[in-house]
CHARMM-style PDB file with segment names, atoms N, HN, CA, C and O in Angstrom:
ATOM      1  N   MET     1      64.497 -35.035  88.103  1.00  0.00      PROA
ATOM      2  CA  MET     1      63.962 -35.954  87.086  1.00  0.00      PROA
ATOM      3  C   MET     1      65.171 -36.529  86.429  1.00  0.00      PROA
ATOM      4  O   MET     1      66.090 -35.736  86.221  1.00  0.00      PROA
ATOM      5  N   LYS     2      65.311 -37.625  86.108  1.00  0.00      PROA
ATOM      6  HN  LYS     2      64.564 -38.269  86.277  1.00  0.00      PROA
ATOM      7  CA  LYS     2      66.408 -38.332  85.345  1.00  0.00      PROA
ATOM      8  C   LYS     2      66.180 -38.134  83.765  1.00  0.00      PROA
ATOM      9  O   LYS     2      65.083 -38.363  83.257  1.00  0.00      PROA
ATOM     10  N   PRO     3      67.130 -37.758  83.129  1.00  0.00      PROA
ATOM     11  CA  PRO     3      67.354 -37.272  81.936  1.00  0.00      PROA
ATOM     12  C   PRO     3      66.675 -38.129  80.672  1.00  0.00      PROA
ATOM     13  O   PRO     3      66.217 -37.712  79.608  1.00  0.00      PROA
ATOM     14  N   TRP     4      66.785 -39.479  81.195  1.00  0.00      PROA
ATOM     15  HN  TRP     4      67.157 -39.818  82.060  1.00  0.00      PROA
ATOM     16  CA  TRP     4      65.974 -40.505  80.362  1.00  0.00      PROA
ATOM     17  C   TRP     4      64.443 -40.467  80.429  1.00  0.00      PROA
ATOM     18  O   TRP     4      63.698 -40.655  79.467  1.00  0.00      PROA
ATOM     19  N   VAL     5      64.058 -40.194  81.721  1.00  0.00      PROA
ATOM     20  HN  VAL     5      64.663 -40.041  82.503  1.00  0.00      PROA
ATOM     21  CA  VAL     5      62.727 -39.965  81.919  1.00  0.00      PROA
ATOM     22  C   VAL     5      62.064 -38.810  81.106  1.00  0.00      PROA
ATOM     23  O   VAL     5      60.911 -38.845  80.674  1.00  0.00      PROA
ATOM     24  N   ALA     6      62.877 -37.863  80.969  1.00  0.00      PROA
ATOM     25  HN  ALA     6      63.813 -37.834  81.319  1.00  0.00      PROA
ATOM     26  CA  ALA     6      62.323 -36.587  80.432  1.00  0.00      PROA
ATOM     27  C   ALA     6      62.419 -36.947  78.886  1.00  0.00      PROA
ATOM     28  O   ALA     6      61.452 -36.524  78.252  1.00  0.00      PROA
ATOM     29  N   TYR     7      63.303 -37.585  78.187  1.00  0.00      PROA
ATOM     30  HN  TYR     7      64.089 -37.929  78.702  1.00  0.00      PROA
ATOM     31  CA  TYR     7      63.401 -37.983  77.169  1.00  0.00      PROA
ATOM     32  C   TYR     7      62.225 -38.991  76.663  1.00  0.00      PROA
ATOM     33  O   TYR     7      61.836 -38.825  75.507  1.00  0.00      PROA
ATOM     34  N   ALA     8      61.694 -39.914  77.359  1.00  0.00      PROA
ATOM     35  HN  ALA     8      62.010 -40.049  78.298  1.00  0.00      PROA
ATOM     36  CA  ALA     8      60.836 -40.915  77.433  1.00  0.00      PROA
ATOM     37  C   ALA     8      59.434 -40.078  77.187  1.00  0.00      PROA
ATOM     38  O   ALA     8      58.684 -40.195  76.217  1.00  0.00      PROA
ATOM     39  N   LEU     9      59.282 -39.210  78.309  1.00  0.00      PROA
ATOM     40  HN  LEU     9      59.891 -39.114  79.097  1.00  0.00      PROA
ATOM     41  CA  LEU     9      57.999 -38.437  78.219  1.00  0.00      PROA
ATOM     42  C   LEU     9      58.051 -37.570  77.021  1.00  0.00      PROA
ATOM     43  O   LEU     9      56.932 -37.396  76.537  1.00  0.00      PROA
ATOM     44  N   GLN    10      58.877 -37.058  76.485  1.00  0.00      PROA
ATOM     45  HN  GLN    10      59.786 -37.199  76.878  1.00  0.00      PROA
ATOM     46  CA  GLN    10      59.336 -36.060  75.329  1.00  0.00      PROA
ATOM     47  C   GLN    10      58.526 -37.004  74.160  1.00  0.00      PROA
ATOM     48  O   GLN    10      57.507 -36.696  73.542  1.00  0.00      PROA
ATOM     49  N   ILE    11      59.131 -37.949  74.090  1.00  0.00      PROA
ATOM     50  HN  ILE    11      59.960 -38.199  74.591  1.00  0.00      PROA
ATOM     51  CA  ILE    11      58.835 -39.165  72.875  1.00  0.00      PROA
ATOM     52  C   ILE    11      57.176 -39.314  73.056  1.00  0.00      PROA
ATOM     53  O   ILE    11      56.551 -38.953  72.059  1.00  0.00      PROA
ATOM     54  N   ILE    12      56.469 -39.734  74.043  1.00  0.00      PROA
ATOM     55  HN  ILE    12      56.976 -40.028  74.854  1.00  0.00      PROA
ATOM     56  CA  ILE    12      55.213 -39.863  74.339  1.00  0.00      PROA
ATOM     57  C   ILE    12      54.281 -38.872  73.951  1.00  0.00      PROA
ATOM     58  O   ILE    12      53.225 -39.040  73.341  1.00  0.00      PROA
ATOM     59  N   VAL    13      54.819 -37.748  74.398  1.00  0.00      PROA
ATOM     60  HN  VAL    13      55.677 -37.612  74.893  1.00  0.00      PROA
ATOM     61  CA  VAL    13      53.835 -36.391  73.815  1.00  0.00      PROA
ATOM     62  C   VAL    13      53.980 -36.104  72.465  1.00  0.00      PROA
ATOM     63  O   VAL    13      53.120 -35.486  71.838  1.00  0.00      PROA
ATOM     64  N   HSD    14      55.178 -36.579  71.898  1.00  0.00      PROA
ATOM     65  HN  HSD    14      55.876 -37.081  72.407  1.00  0.00      PROA
ATOM     66  CA  HSD    14      55.176 -36.105  70.450  1.00  0.00      PROA
ATOM     67  C   HSD    14      54.546 -37.001  69.635  1.00  0.00      PROA
ATOM     68  O   HSD    14      53.943 -36.654  68.619  1.00  0.00      PROA
ATOM     69  N   GLN    15      54.673 -38.454  70.119  1.00  0.00      PROA
ATOM     70  HN  GLN    15      55.163 -38.735  70.944  1.00  0.00      PROA
ATOM     71  CA  GLN    15      53.767 -39.191  69.505  1.00  0.00      PROA
ATOM     72  C   GLN    15      52.117 -39.025  69.692  1.00  0.00      PROA
ATOM     73  O   GLN    15      51.342 -39.355  68.794  1.00  0.00      PROA
ATOM     74  N   ASN    16      51.777 -38.600  70.675  1.00  0.00      PROA
ATOM     75  HN  ASN    16      52.407 -38.332  71.404  1.00  0.00      PROA
ATOM     76  CA  ASN    16      50.535 -38.342  70.594  1.00  0.00      PROA
ATOM     77  C   ASN    16      49.914 -37.227  69.942  1.00  0.00      PROA
ATOM     78  O   ASN    16      48.763 -37.245  69.506  1.00  0.00      PROA
ATOM     79  N   LEU    17      50.852 -36.074  69.874  1.00  0.00      PROA
ATOM     80  HN  LEU    17      51.787 -36.059  70.228  1.00  0.00      PROA
ATOM     81  CA  LEU    17      50.584 -34.867  68.996  1.00  0.00      PROA
ATOM     82  C   LEU    17      50.658 -35.435  67.669  1.00  0.00      PROA
ATOM     83  O   LEU    17      49.865 -34.924  66.878  1.00  0.00      PROA
ATOM     84  N   ILE    18      51.370 -36.320  67.225  1.00  0.00      PROA
ATOM     85  HN  ILE    18      52.015 -36.734  67.868  1.00  0.00      PROA
ATOM     86  CA  ILE    18      51.192 -36.635  65.550  1.00  0.00      PROA
ATOM     87  C   ILE    18      50.049 -37.409  65.547  1.00  0.00      PROA
ATOM     88  O   ILE    18      49.192 -37.064  64.733  1.00  0.00      PROA
ATOM     89  N   GLU    19      49.825 -38.310  66.202  1.00  0.00      PROA
ATOM     90  HN  GLU    19      50.522 -38.590  66.863  1.00  0.00      PROA
ATOM     91  CA  GLU    19      48.383 -39.249  66.112  1.00  0.00      PROA
ATOM     92  C   GLU    19      47.010 -38.237  66.218  1.00  0.00      PROA
ATOM     93  O   GLU    19      46.006 -38.596  65.603  1.00  0.00      PROA
ATOM     94  N   ARG    20      46.980 -37.101  66.922  1.00  0.00      PROA
ATOM     95  HN  ARG    20      47.796 -36.809  67.422  1.00  0.00      PROA
ATOM     96  CA  ARG    20      46.190 -36.440  67.234  1.00  0.00      PROA
ATOM     97  C   ARG    20      45.979 -35.569  65.681  1.00  0.00      PROA
ATOM     98  O   ARG    20      44.958 -35.584  64.994  1.00  0.00      PROA
ATOM     99  N   THR    21      47.134 -34.906  65.417  1.00  0.00      PROA
ATOM    100  HN  THR    21      47.963 -34.893  65.975  1.00  0.00      PROA
ATOM    101  CA  THR    21      47.013 -34.333  64.351  1.00  0.00      PROA
ATOM    102  C   THR    21      46.705 -35.047  62.926  1.00  0.00      PROA
ATOM    103  O   THR    21      46.252 -34.408  61.976  1.00  0.00      PROA
ATOM    104  N   GLU    22      47.000 -36.450  62.868  1.00  0.00      PROA
ATOM    105  HN  GLU    22      47.368 -36.969  63.639  1.00  0.00      PROA
ATOM    106  CA  GLU    22      46.627 -37.286  61.803  1.00  0.00      PROA
ATOM    107  C   GLU    22      44.952 -37.325  61.947  1.00  0.00      PROA
ATOM    108  O   GLU    22      44.221 -37.115  60.979  1.00  0.00      PROA
ATOM    109  N   VAL    23      44.535 -37.573  63.066  1.00  0.00      PROA
ATOM    110  HN  VAL    23      45.128 -37.744  63.853  1.00  0.00      PROA
ATOM    111  CA  VAL    23      42.955 -37.632  63.204  1.00  0.00      PROA
ATOM    112  C   VAL    23      42.281 -36.358  62.813  1.00  0.00      PROA
ATOM    113  O   VAL    23      41.246 -36.393  62.147  1.00  0.00      PROA
ATOM    114  N   ILE    24      42.834 -35.214  63.207  1.00  0.00      PROA
ATOM    115  HN  ILE    24      43.674 -35.186  63.748  1.00  0.00      PROA
ATOM    116  CA  ILE    24      42.271 -34.110  62.835  1.00  0.00      PROA
ATOM    117  C   ILE    24      42.536 -33.916  61.299  1.00  0.00      PROA
ATOM    118  O   ILE    24      41.606 -33.647  60.539  1.00  0.00      PROA
ATOM    119  N   TYR    25      43.527 -34.026  60.965  1.00  0.00      PROA
ATOM    120  HN  TYR    25      44.283 -34.244  61.582  1.00  0.00      PROA
ATOM    121  CA  TYR    25      43.616 -33.764  59.271  1.00  0.00      PROA
ATOM    122  C   TYR    25      42.900 -35.084  58.409  1.00  0.00      PROA
ATOM    123  O   TYR    25      42.538 -34.923  57.243  1.00  0.00      PROA
ATOM    124  N   LEU    26      42.738 -36.435  59.137  1.00  0.00      PROA
ATOM    125  HN  LEU    26      43.033 -36.566  60.083  1.00  0.00      PROA
ATOM    126  CA  LEU    26      41.730 -36.979  58.182  1.00  0.00      PROA
ATOM    127  C   LEU    26      40.493 -36.708  58.345  1.00  0.00      PROA
ATOM    128  O   LEU    26      39.854 -36.911  57.313  1.00  0.00      PROA
ATOM    129  N   SER    27      39.823 -36.298  59.289  1.00  0.00      PROA
ATOM    130  HN  SER    27      40.342 -36.132  60.128  1.00  0.00      PROA
ATOM    131  CA  SER    27      38.678 -35.783  59.732  1.00  0.00      PROA
ATOM    132  C   SER    27      38.361 -34.392  58.655  1.00  0.00      PROA
ATOM    133  O   SER    27      37.328 -34.257  57.999  1.00  0.00      PROA
ATOM    134  N   CYS    28      39.463 -33.485  58.673  1.00  0.00      PROA
ATOM    135  HN  CYS    28      40.302 -33.594  59.206  1.00  0.00      PROA
ATOM    136  CA  CYS    28      39.057 -32.592  57.934  1.00  0.00      PROA
ATOM    137  C   CYS    28      39.028 -33.175  56.366  1.00  0.00      PROA
ATOM    138  O   CYS    28      38.116 -32.849  55.606  1.00  0.00      PROA
ATOM    139  N   TYR    29      39.748 -33.767  56.092  1.00  0.00      PROA
ATOM    140  HN  TYR    29      40.488 -34.031  56.710  1.00  0.00      PROA
ATOM    141  CA  TYR    29      39.883 -34.390  54.661  1.00  0.00      PROA
ATOM    142  C   TYR    29      38.533 -35.122  54.206  1.00  0.00      PROA
ATOM    143  O   TYR    29      38.012 -35.027  53.095  1.00  0.00      PROA
ATOM    144  N   ASP    30      38.148 -35.751  55.121  1.00  0.00      PROA
ATOM    145  HN  ASP    30      38.572 -35.828  56.024  1.00  0.00      PROA
ATOM    146  CA  ASP    30      37.051 -36.371  55.029  1.00  0.00      PROA
ATOM    147  C   ASP    30      35.875 -35.381  54.859  1.00  0.00      PROA
ATOM    148  O   ASP    30      35.044 -35.729  54.020  1.00  0.00      PROA
ATOM    149  N   ARG    31      35.724 -34.593  55.291  1.00  0.00      PROA
ATOM    150  HN  ARG    31      36.400 -34.311  55.972  1.00  0.00      PROA
ATOM    151  CA  ARG    31      34.543 -33.326  55.225  1.00  0.00      PROA
ATOM    152  C   ARG    31      34.880 -32.915  53.962  1.00  0.00      PROA
ATOM    153  O   ARG    31      33.980 -32.954  53.124  1.00  0.00      PROA
ATOM    154  N   LEU    32      36.386 -32.380  53.495  1.00  0.00      PROA
ATOM    155  HN  LEU    32      37.117 -32.349  54.176  1.00  0.00      PROA
ATOM    156  CA  LEU    32      36.413 -31.820  52.431  1.00  0.00      PROA
ATOM    157  C   LEU    32      36.250 -32.589  51.228  1.00  0.00      PROA
ATOM    158  O   LEU    32      36.077 -31.917  50.211  1.00  0.00      PROA
ATOM    159  N   SER    33      36.267 -34.136  51.071  1.00  0.00      PROA
ATOM    160  HN  SER    33      36.408 -34.682  51.896  1.00  0.00      PROA
ATOM    161  CA  SER    33      35.871 -34.753  50.067  1.00  0.00      PROA
ATOM    162  C   SER    33      34.518 -34.901  49.938  1.00  0.00      PROA
ATOM    163  O   SER    33      33.948 -34.783  48.853  1.00  0.00      PROA
ATOM    164  N   HSD    34      33.868 -35.194  51.146  1.00  0.00      PROA
ATOM    165  HN  HSD    34      34.332 -35.290  52.027  1.00  0.00      PROA
ATOM    166  CA  HSD    34      32.308 -35.225  51.012  1.00  0.00      PROA
ATOM    167  C   HSD    34      31.810 -34.028  50.229  1.00  0.00      PROA
ATOM    168  O   HSD    34      31.119 -34.228  49.230  1.00  0.00      PROA
ATOM    169  N   HSD    35      32.130 -32.727  50.635  1.00  0.00      PROA
ATOM    170  HN  HSD    35      32.691 -32.564  51.446  1.00  0.00      PROA
ATOM    171  CA  HSD    35      31.786 -31.334  50.233  1.00  0.00      PROA
ATOM    172  C   HSD    35      31.957 -31.386  48.953  1.00  0.00      PROA
ATOM    173  O   HSD    35      31.036 -30.880  48.312  1.00  0.00      PROA
ATOM    174  N   THR    36      33.040 -31.936  48.197  1.00  0.00      PROA
ATOM    175  HN  THR    36      33.789 -32.347  48.717  1.00  0.00      PROA
ATOM    176  CA  THR    36      33.380 -31.701  46.950  1.00  0.00      PROA
ATOM    177  C   THR    36      32.269 -32.835  46.033  1.00  0.00      PROA
ATOM    178  O   THR    36      31.664 -32.449  45.032  1.00  0.00      PROA
ATOM    179  N   LYS    37      32.185 -33.816  46.412  1.00  0.00      PROA
ATOM    180  HN  LYS    37      32.676 -34.129  47.225  1.00  0.00      PROA
ATOM    181  CA  LYS    37      31.393 -35.129  46.148  1.00  0.00      PROA
ATOM    182  C   LYS    37      29.894 -34.351  45.655  1.00  0.00      PROA
ATOM    183  O   LYS    37      29.374 -34.306  44.540  1.00  0.00      PROA
ATOM    184  N   ASN    38      29.451 -33.773  46.972  1.00  0.00      PROA
ATOM    185  HN  ASN    38      29.874 -33.810  47.877  1.00  0.00      PROA
ATOM    186  CA  ASN    38      27.942 -33.186  47.055  1.00  0.00      PROA
ATOM    187  C   ASN    38      27.799 -32.012  45.977  1.00  0.00      PROA
ATOM    188  O   ASN    38      26.845 -31.881  45.210  1.00  0.00      PROA
ATOM    189  N   GLY    39      28.977 -31.142  46.065  1.00  0.00      PROA
ATOM    190  HN  GLY    39      29.751 -31.249  46.688  1.00  0.00      PROA
ATOM    191  CA  GLY    39      28.696 -29.750  45.514  1.00  0.00      PROA
ATOM    192  C   GLY    39      29.440 -29.550  44.217  1.00  0.00      PROA
ATOM    193  OT1 GLY    39      29.345 -28.484  43.608  1.00  0.00      PROA
TER     194      GLY     39
END
């Protein structure tokens, strides 16, 4: 594999991880805010 290919893959994986983490964080935050509003 060429170095730049591995580099590109690394960036793609990294961005996917960040996006997934944001989604998980937002859904957890959503649940927490609902929880505090209700109780």
